N, C-alpha and C positions, 0 to 999 in steps of 0.2 A: 497542437497536440504532441504529446511526447513520442518519440519513436520507438514503437514497441517491436519493429520487425527483426530488431537483433535479439528479442526476446530476453533482455536483461536490464537490469535498473541498477544504479550505483549502489554501493553497500549503505545501508541505512543504520541509524543509531536511535534508540528511543529518545524522544524529545517531549517538550511541554506541548500539548495541544495548542495550537493556534486557533482558537475558536473564531477570532474575529474576522480571519481570512475566509474560512469556509462557512460562517453562519450564513450568509446570504444565500447559500447553495442548499441549506438543509430544508427537507420537506417536514410537514407535521409528523411527530412521532419517531423522527430520526434522532439517534443520540451518538455521541462520539464516544468510540472504544479506546483509540490510542493514535499517537503521532510518531512518525519516524523520519527523520530527517538525513539527507545526505549532504553535498556541500551547500548549495543553496536550495534545491529542489527538496520536496518532502511529500510523504504520502500519508493520509488520513484515513483510517478505518472507521466506519460508522456500522451500525446494526443494519444498514441497507446496502452499503455499497464501499467502494475503495475510490477515495479522491486522490488522484495523482496531481501535485501542484509543481508546475515547470516555471520558475522565476527566470525572467528574461531582463536584458538590458544591462546597462551599466549600473543603474541606481536600483534595479530590482522592484521597481513599481510596478511593472507590466508582469501580469502572471497569467499562465494558462492552466484552466482546471479541466482535468480529463475525469469523467465519472465512469466507474467499471461496476455496473450494479451485479450484485450477488445472483440475482435470478438468471443472468447468462452464463454462469459459471457450468461448465458441462463436468469438470473434475478438477481435483487439485491435489497437491503433494506437499508435505513437508519434509525437511531434512534438518535434524538437529545437530547441533555443534558436537564435536569429539574432544578428545584429551588434547590433540595437537592442532586440529582444525577448528578454531573457535567461532567459525562463521556458520550461520543457519540459512536456511534457504525456504522460499514459498514459491510454488509454481500453481499458477492459476490458467486454466484453459477455458477461454471464453468463446462462445459460438460467434462466429463472424470476424473475430479478431486473432483468434489464435492463442499462443503461449505467452503468457506474461510473467517474468521471474522477478521476485524480489530477493535481494542478499541482504542479510542482517549481520552487522558486525557487533562483537561483544556479547554481552548478556541479555539477549533478547529471549522471552519465554514464548518460542515458537509453537511449543505443544498448547498452551493456550490460546494462542491467535489461531491456530489449526482447529480448536475445539469450538471457538466462537464462529469461525467461519461456516464449519461443518454444520452447527446448529441452524445456521441462517439458510443453508442451500438445501439440506436434506430433508 
């Protein structure tokens, strides 16, 4: 499991959705919304949850999948990028887990992501 105790995750950039890796985890009616990648690890947003993928080992064949269902979100916050600070942030407070913070580098449409998450949890 990814260490969420420090409350942050590596800066993520928009990536092609790696459907093959997470396809086996999807339930009926679950659709992929977007994929954001760090160095090796990545996060997949679906219409039901966030799936955090921790790539392990030298070869990267071993992967840890952490499922964060939207139904467990108590509140969330988005921070848009600015003129000089081009990074944006998404903070999710999960019951039983606490704060999980995702930092996005570059041109991520954080407002759209916030709208999507809001539509599923409100």
